[in-house]
C-alpha positions in Angstrom: 69.9 -24.5 -75.0 70.2 -20.8 -75.3 73.5 -18.8 -75.3 73.2 -18.0 -71.6 73.4 -21.6 -70.5 76.5 -23.5 -71.6 77.5 -27.0 -70.8 80.1 -27.3 -68.1 82.5 -29.1 -70.5 82.3 -26.2 -73.0 82.9 -23.6 -70.3 85.9 -25.6 -69.0 87.3 -25.8 -72.6 87.0 -22.1 -73.0 88.7 -21.4 -69.7 91.5 -23.8 -70.5 92.1 -22.2 -73.9 92.2 -18.7 -72.3 94.8 -20.0 -69.8 96.8 -21.5 -72.7 96.7 -18.0 -74.4 98.0 -16.4 -71.2 100.8 -19.0 -70.9 101.8 -18.4 -74.5 102.1 -14.6 -73.9 104.0 -15.2 -70.6 106.4 -17.6 -72.3 107.2 -15.0 -74.9 107.7 -12.1 -72.4 109.8 -14.2 -70.0 111.9 -15.5 -72.9 112.5 -12.0 -74.1 113.4 -10.6 -70.7 115.5 -13.6 -70.0 117.9 -12.6 -72.8 118.9 -9.6 -70.7 118.6 -10.8 -67.0 118.2 -14.0 -65.0 118.9 -16.4 -67.9 119.0 -19.4 -65.6 115.6 -18.9 -64.2 113.6 -17.3 -67.0 114.8 -19.5 -69.9 113.6 -22.8 -68.6 110.4 -21.2 -67.3 109.7 -19.8 -70.8 110.2 -23.2 -72.4 107.9 -24.9 -69.9 105.1 -22.3 -70.3 105.4 -22.5 -74.1 105.1 -26.3 -74.2 102.2 -26.2 -71.8 100.5 -23.5 -73.9 100.9 -25.7 -77.0 99.6 -28.7 -75.2 96.5 -26.8 -74.0 95.8 -25.8 -77.7 96.3 -22.1 -77.4 95.0 -19.7 -80.0 98.5 -18.2 -80.1 100.8 -21.1 -81.2 103.2 -18.8 -82.8 103.8 -16.8 -79.7 104.2 -20.1 -77.7 106.8 -21.3 -80.2 108.6 -18.0 -80.0 108.6 -18.3 -76.2 110.2 -21.7 -76.5 112.8 -20.5 -78.9 113.6 -17.5 -76.8 113.9 -19.7 -73.7 116.4 -21.9 -75.5 118.2 -18.8 -76.6 118.4 -17.7 -73.0 120.1 -21.0 -72.1 122.5 -20.6 -75.1 123.5 -17.1 -74.0 124.0 -18.4 -70.4 126.3 -21.2 -71.7 128.3 -18.6 -73.7 128.7 -16.4 -70.7 129.8 -19.3 -68.5 132.4 -20.5 -71.0 133.6 -17.0 -71.8 134.4 -15.7 -68.3 133.4 -18.5 -65.9 130.6 -16.5 -64.3 126.8 -17.1 -64.1 125.9 -13.4 -64.7 126.6 -10.5 -67.0 130.0 -8.9 -66.5 130.4 -5.2 -67.4 134.1 -4.8 -66.8 
């Protein structure tokens, strides 16, 4: 078999790993942005994407773990906001 013809299983594994890498990066970005806005939506999304990326054997496991940690931090920030002033959003005044 030459390099131009790959087995379908190998191609599927390569595509799945690339999707896992994309999910790891998305988890990190969503977790980071979630610290500032939309904690309730972005936090759990970052956690789910990070776990899926690790399950799909991403080449970026550190980034996936950071996404999970930032997603959990989003939820902690949200819990602090809710207990501090009883609101589900940031309060400037």
